[in-house]
N, C-alpha and C positions, 0 to 999 in steps of 0.2 A: 611559516606557509599556514594561511587559515585556512579554513574547514573546507571555505567556498574556491581557493584556489589549490586544495589538497585533490576536492569532486573536479574539477575542469581539469585535473594531469593526470586523473583518469579515461574520461572523458578522452582525452589525448592518444590517448597507451602509452603512455610513459606507468614511470615506476609511482606509485602514490607515496609518501611519511608515511601510512597508516592507511589499514583497510575502512575505508567509512560503512556505518556500519546504524541502525536505528533500531530502539526498540518498538515494538508491534504494539502499542495498545489498545485494540479495539474500542474496549469498552473499558466499565468500570467493575468488573468481575479481570478484567487483563492488565493487571494494571502490577508495578514491579512492586516489593512489602516495603518498611521502615520512608517511603512519602510521607514527607512535611505536610501537617493537617491542608496550609494554603492551596498545597496541590492537587488533593482529591475532596476540590468541591464543583461539586454539579452548574455548568456544566462542565466537562474536564476542557482542562487549554492541552490540549495532545504538545504543542509548543512546548509551554511552560515546562515538561514534564519529563522532552525531550533530553530539553537542555539544559537543567537540574541534572539529570541519566550522565550527560556529557557526548552524548548521540549524537550525530550528524543528522542536518535538517533535510533531508529525503521524500520527498513526495510518488506515488504513484502516479501514473498519469495513465486514466481511463475514463473514458467517457460519462458524464454528466448528468440524468434529463434529468430536467427544469434552470440550465443556465446553458439559455443558447449564447453566441456570438457572434456576428458580424463575421463572412470571411469563413468563417467554418461549418462544415459538415459533418456530425458525425456521425457512424451507423458501425452496428455490432448485426453475425450469424453465426450461427450457431452451428456448426456440422460437425456430429456427432456428441463427441466429447469432447470440442473443443472450441472455441464463443473467438472468435476473429473482431476484437477491435480497429477500426480505419478515422481516424481524424487526415484531413481533410481542407487546407490553407492553401491561398496565395502562392506564399511558397513555398509549399509542397506536399508531401503525403505523408503521415507514420504507423503504421499498425502493430502491433498486438496480437503474440497469441494465448492465450489459457486453458490447459489442460482440465478438468474439472469432472467429480467422481459427486457422485452422497453418502451416508452411511448411515447406518441407525443410529437416531443417540442411546448415545446406553442407559442404564436408569440406576443409577445411585439412590439403596433406597433410607440411608441412612444422612443423605447429603438434603438443608436447607430447598424447598422443592423453589424455591424463587430464584436456584443458582441451575437447576436445574433447563434442558436444555431439551423443551417435546418435541417426535417430529425428528425429520431425515436432516441433517443435515451439510452442505455443501462447502466441497472442499476443492478448492480451487490452487493452483501452478506454473506459473507464467510459464510458461517454454521458448517464448518467444517476445523480446524486449521491445519495444518500440524506437527510443535511440540505438542506432545498430553503429554510427559511425562518428567520427565529428561534425562532420558535414550536415548532419540532424540537430 
């Protein structure tokens, strides 16, 4: 079974051969150690790193500012600590919900200052995914 077939099996609510997963690579400070030097060149090629590590290629669906697609409307609204993202297309709509919270960045006195985030950090967790059924 190919990785694509395995992922489609999950969307059909059947048992996959393995649980699809992918490493989260946000930036150059959040990458697994012991990668070959050619994978560490900037800008990072997240697809190459994921494939090297044997992860499944999964991407989160969310509105992206600055990219417009004909016939697709995207909007986001915040209700308290929940952000609701809606994508409207000619064949149907998708929506997702993300719960957010802010924490103050810890201060690491002995850490290199270029590695420390200053100010608050916003954490988020998807509580409702956009793809809820095979029809989506």
